C-alpha positions as semicolon CSV with decimal commas, in nm:
position;residue;x (nm);y (nm);z (nm)
1;X;2,582;0,818;2,479
2;X;2,422;1,148;2,336
3;X;2,617;1,072;2,003
4;X;2,472;0,723;2,027
5;X;2,149;0,754;2,077
6;X;2,215;1,025;1,725
7;X;2,322;0,762;1,512
8;X;2,045;0,513;1,584
9;X;1,766;0,799;1,537
10;X;1,934;0,866;1,230
11;X;1,955;0,480;1,159
12;X;1,642;0,483;1,233
13;X;1,534;0,766;1,028
14;X;1,732;0,637;0,733
15;X;1,491;0,298;0,742
16;X;1,209;0,395;0,768
17;X;1,273;0,736;0,485
18;X;1,390;0,367;0,251
19;X;1,076;0,097;0,336
20;X;0,838;0,442;0,236
21;X;1,092;0,453;-0,081
22;X;1,040;0,079;-0,168
23;X;0,687;0,068;-0,101
24;X;0,654;0,227;-0,437
25;X;0,776;0,029;-0,669
26;X;0,604;-0,318;-0,550
27;X;0,201;-0,353;-0,622
28;X;0,146;-0,508;-0,362
29;X;0,357;-0,293;-0,138
30;X;0,190;-0,046;-0,289
31;X;-0,112;-0,146;-0,222
32;X;0,017;-0,219;0,151
33;X;0,118;0,078;0,208
34;X;-0,208;0,244;0,150
35;X;-0,331;0,047;0,374
36;X;-0,116;0,171;0,690
37;X;-0,178;0,575;0,519
38;X;-0,659;0,488;0,622
39;X;-0,474;0,368;0,942
40;X;-0,566;-0,017;0,894
41;X;-0,216;-0,109;0,991
42;X;-0,296;-0,527;1,045
43;X;-0,498;-0,542;0,798
44;X;-0,197;-0,437;0,607
45;X;-0,034;-0,734;0,678
46;X;-0,253;-1,023;0,671
47;X;-0,442;-0,935;0,352
48;X;-0,405;-1,105;0,009
49;X;-0,325;-0,933;-0,258
50;X;-0,415;-1,075;-0,638
51;X;-0,329;-0,963;-0,993
52;X;-0,657;-0,995;-1,135
53;X;-0,461;-0,988;-1,511
54;X;-0,688;-0,677;-1,582
55;X;-0,608;-0,344;-1,744
56;X;-0,843;-0,024;-1,740
57;X;-0,763;0,302;-2,025
58;X;-0,940;0,449;-1,699
59;X;-0,808;0,366;-1,367
60;X;-0,562;0,175;-1,447
61;X;-0,458;-0,246;-1,330
62;X;-0,670;-0,417;-1,093
63;X;-0,565;-0,645;-0,803
64;X;-0,789;-0,773;-0,527
65;X;-0,717;-0,704;-0,162
66;X;-0,986;-0,993;0,065
67;X;-0,968;-0,873;0,432
68;X;-0,946;-0,558;0,367
69;X;-1,289;-0,389;0,530
70;X;-1,430;-0,069;0,548
71;X;-1,502;0,021;0,999
72;X;-1,736;0,265;0,889
73;X;-1,984;0,043;0,645
74;X;-1,849;-0,260;0,757
75;X;-1,876;-0,297;0,326
76;X;-1,470;-0,532;0,190
77;X;-1,298;-0,256;-0,032
78;X;-1,182;-0,546;-0,213
79;X;-1,032;-0,414;-0,471
80;X;-0,780;-0,165;-0,599
81;X;-0,676;0,000;-0,952
82;X;-0,296;0,111;-0,966
83;X;-0,169;0,279;-1,243
84;X;0,251;0,278;-1,256
85;X;0,400;0,629;-1,325
86;X;0,758;0,592;-1,380
87;X;0,930;0,310;-1,224
88;X;0,634;0,426;-0,934
89;X;0,301;0,266;-0,867
90;X;0,063;0,474;-0,728
91;X;-0,322;0,358;-0,668
92;X;-0,622;0,544;-0,803
93;X;-0,844;0,401;-0,714
94;X;-0,979;0,150;-0,392
95;X;-1,345;0,027;-0,350
96;X;-1,578;-0,322;-0,335
97;X;-1,647;-0,373;-0,686
98;X;-1,495;-0,332;-1,101
């Protein structure tokens, strides 16, 4: 019984760590992970994300996310800039406009 529970916990840990790692490989998953880390779990699943096909040398690639709002101000934070570092994507800036 203990061995079975331990194996189940180990499998769950491997799945969580693997999912976290995979979320760095896609721009959309990187944005959704950022929302989840910022304690917006519903927005991380319901937000529509679109590549705006623009690149800024300072901030990176521009993505538009509709439906993601800041709880404190009520403003929509619909602009994400992402940079690619090797095979991984990271959020470099989040705001309300380019």
